[in-house]
C-alpha positions as CSV (number, residue, x, y, z in Angstrom):
1,M,111.3,149.1,55.5
2,T,113.4,147.9,52.6
3,G,114.1,144.5,51.1
4,A,111.8,141.6,50.6
5,P,109.2,140.8,53.3
6,T,110.4,138.1,55.7
7,S,108.4,135.6,58.0
8,D,109.6,137.7,60.9
9,T,107.5,140.4,59.4
10,R,104.6,138.1,59.1
11,Q,104.8,137.2,62.7
12,R,105.2,140.9,63.9
13,L,102.1,141.8,61.9
14,I,100.1,138.9,63.6
15,A,101.4,140.0,66.9
16,A,100.4,143.7,66.3
17,A,97.0,142.6,65.3
18,A,96.7,140.4,68.2
19,D,97.7,143.3,70.6
20,L,95.0,145.5,69.1
21,I,92.4,142.9,69.5
22,A,93.4,142.1,72.9
23,A,93.3,145.9,74.0
24,S,89.7,146.3,72.6
25,P,87.9,142.9,72.6
26,G,84.9,142.7,70.3
27,E,85.8,145.9,68.3
28,E,87.1,146.4,64.9
29,F,90.8,147.0,64.3
30,S,92.4,149.0,61.7
31,L,94.9,147.5,59.1
32,R,96.6,150.8,58.9
33,A,97.3,150.7,62.7
34,V,98.8,147.2,62.4
35,C,101.0,148.3,59.6
36,D,102.0,151.5,61.4
37,T,102.9,149.4,64.4
38,V,105.2,147.0,62.6
39,G,106.6,149.9,60.1
40,V,105.4,148.5,56.8
41,K,103.1,149.5,54.0
42,M,99.8,148.0,53.3
43,P,101.1,145.9,50.2
44,T,103.4,144.0,52.7
45,L,100.3,143.0,54.8
46,Y,98.3,141.9,51.7
47,H,101.4,140.0,50.5
48,F,101.2,137.9,53.5
49,F,97.5,137.6,54.4
50,G,95.5,138.6,51.1
51,S,92.9,140.4,53.0
52,K,91.7,141.5,56.5
53,Q,90.0,138.2,57.0
54,G,93.3,136.4,56.1
55,L,94.9,138.3,58.9
56,I,92.1,137.5,61.3
57,D,92.3,133.8,60.5
58,A,96.0,134.0,61.2
59,V,95.3,135.7,64.6
60,I,92.8,133.0,65.4
61,D,95.5,130.3,64.8
62,H,97.7,132.2,67.1
63,G,94.9,132.3,69.8
64,F,94.5,128.5,69.4
65,D,98.4,128.0,69.7
66,L,98.2,129.9,72.9
67,Y,95.2,127.9,74.2
68,L,96.6,124.6,73.2
69,G,100.0,125.6,74.6
70,E,98.4,126.0,78.1
71,K,96.5,122.7,77.7
72,A,99.5,120.8,76.7
73,S,101.1,121.7,80.1
74,M,98.3,120.1,81.9
75,E,99.0,116.5,83.1
76,S,96.3,114.0,82.7
77,S,94.7,112.7,85.9
78,G,94.5,109.1,84.5
79,D,90.7,109.5,84.7
80,P,89.0,110.8,81.5
81,I,86.0,112.3,83.1
82,Q,88.2,114.2,85.6
83,D,90.3,115.3,82.6
84,I,87.1,116.6,81.0
85,R,86.4,118.7,84.2
86,A,90.0,120.0,84.2
87,G,89.8,120.9,80.5
88,W,86.6,122.6,80.9
89,D,87.8,124.8,83.6
90,A,91.0,125.7,81.6
91,H,88.9,126.6,78.6
92,V,86.7,128.9,80.8
93,A,89.8,130.4,82.4
94,F,91.4,131.0,78.9
95,G,88.4,132.8,77.7
96,L,88.1,135.1,80.6
97,A,91.7,135.9,80.5
98,N,91.8,136.5,76.7
99,P,88.4,137.7,75.6
100,G,89.7,139.3,72.5
101,F,91.1,136.0,71.3
102,Y,88.1,133.9,72.5
103,T,85.5,136.0,70.6
104,L,87.4,135.5,67.6
105,M,88.0,131.9,68.1
106,Y,84.4,131.1,69.0
107,G,82.3,134.1,68.9
108,K,82.6,135.4,65.3
109,V,80.1,133.1,63.3
110,R,80.1,133.0,59.6
111,P,77.5,130.4,58.3
112,G,79.2,127.5,56.8
113,H,82.7,128.6,57.9
114,S,84.7,126.8,60.6
115,P,88.3,127.9,61.0
116,D,90.6,124.9,60.6
117,A,92.2,125.7,64.1
118,Q,88.9,124.9,65.7
119,S,89.4,121.2,65.0
120,R,92.5,121.1,67.0
121,P,91.0,121.2,70.6
122,S,87.9,119.3,69.3
123,R,90.5,116.3,68.5
124,I,91.9,116.4,71.8
125,L,88.5,116.1,73.6
126,R,87.3,113.5,71.2
127,G,90.5,111.5,72.3
128,I,89.4,111.9,76.1
129,T,85.8,110.9,75.5
130,A,87.0,107.9,73.3
131,R,89.0,106.8,76.5
132,A,85.8,107.2,78.7
133,A,83.8,105.1,76.2
134,E,86.4,102.4,76.4
135,Q,85.9,102.3,80.1
136,D,82.1,102.0,79.6
137,R,81.5,105.4,81.3
138,L,79.3,107.1,78.5
139,A,75.7,106.8,77.9
140,V,76.1,108.2,74.3
141,P,78.6,107.7,71.4
142,S,82.0,109.3,72.2
143,D,81.9,111.9,69.3
144,Q,78.5,113.0,70.6
145,A,79.8,113.3,74.1
146,A,82.6,115.5,72.9
147,A,80.3,117.7,71.0
148,H,78.0,118.1,74.1
149,I,80.8,119.0,76.2
150,L,82.3,121.6,73.8
151,V,79.1,123.4,72.8
152,T,78.1,123.9,76.5
153,N,81.7,124.8,77.5
154,I,81.7,127.5,74.7
155,G,78.2,128.8,75.7
156,V,79.1,129.2,79.4
157,T,82.3,131.0,78.5
158,L,80.9,133.4,76.0
159,R,78.0,134.2,78.5
160,Q,80.7,135.3,81.1
161,I,82.7,137.3,78.6
162,I,79.5,139.2,77.4
163,L,78.5,140.0,81.0
164,A,82.1,140.7,81.9
165,T,81.6,138.9,85.1
166,P,83.0,135.5,86.0
167,D,80.4,133.0,87.4
168,P,82.2,130.0,88.6
169,V,79.1,128.7,90.3
170,L,77.1,128.7,87.0
171,S,80.2,127.2,85.1
172,S,80.5,124.3,87.7
173,A,76.8,123.7,87.7
174,V,76.6,123.5,83.7
175,R,79.8,121.5,83.7
176,E,78.3,118.8,86.0
177,G,75.0,118.9,84.2
178,A,76.8,118.3,80.9
179,I,78.8,115.4,82.3
180,A,75.7,113.9,83.8
181,A,74.1,114.0,80.4
182,I,76.9,112.0,78.7
183,T,77.7,109.4,81.4
184,N,76.1,106.3,82.6
185,R,74.8,107.7,85.9
186,G,71.8,105.9,87.5
187,A,70.9,102.8,85.6
188,R,72.1,99.1,86.3
189,T,74.7,98.0,88.8
190,S,77.5,99.0,86.5
191,S,76.1,102.4,86.1
192,Q,75.8,102.9,89.8
193,L,79.4,102.0,90.3
194,T,80.2,104.5,87.5
195,S,78.2,107.2,89.5
196,A,80.4,106.5,92.4
197,M,83.6,106.9,90.2
198,E,82.1,110.2,89.0
199,L,81.3,111.4,92.5
200,A,84.9,110.5,93.7
201,A,86.4,112.3,90.6
202,A,84.3,115.4,91.3
203,H,85.5,115.7,95.0
204,P,89.2,114.5,94.9
205,N,90.0,116.5,98.0
206,V,87.6,114.4,100.3
207,L,89.7,111.5,100.1
208,G,93.0,112.9,98.7
209,K,94.4,112.6,95.3
210,A,96.2,109.2,95.6
211,E,93.3,107.7,97.4
212,T,90.8,108.9,94.9
213,E,92.7,107.7,92.1
214,L,93.1,104.1,93.8
215,L,89.4,104.2,94.5
216,I,88.4,104.9,90.8
217,K,90.7,102.2,89.8
218,W,89.1,99.6,92.0
219,L,85.6,100.7,91.0
220,G,86.7,100.4,87.4
221,Y,87.6,96.8,88.0
222,L,84.1,96.1,89.6
223,V,82.5,97.8,86.4
224,E,84.4,95.5,84.1
225,D,83.5,92.4,86.2
226,S,79.7,93.5,86.3
227,N,79.5,93.7,82.6
């Protein structure tokens, strides 16, 4: 290749590394193989990324771009707790479909280091839990609720990747346990109403989507009136 390196070359290097990682999840990849795939020399790779870790960080950003692109296509149900459920399931599905990306995004741990890209889905989740807090549906501060959901979501996803076996029953059970831990289930009249909201949101097919949304809305009015 002749001429100065271009941004297109950078993207092709990221794509080549991503393909190698996706082909062999959890295994080391060769910088030489990345360069050979793109048809450039090693100095070109170092020009863009500085080091192998720099390239890995760029691939992690790419993985989060893919993940958040999928989440952006999801419509809000209008109910923050149900949105947590949908987000949880989407998170697990992405990890199982993209184990190479996912293990880089959440499985490669360096003490004291958190990739900047990790903050992006965290901000989205904190926005959802903040809405739940506004509706008096949380038993803990919204930031704590978001952290609780995220760490359990990551844990259950990594376990399925490690075992190379999807376990939707476990995922559902852990999800509902995490939601029960952060929500106002079981104390005072308002919390009992909230429990009914959570039950309805967890089983939208029983009444139907439109009817479930209406029931949650009505119960929300009663929660507000009881406080």
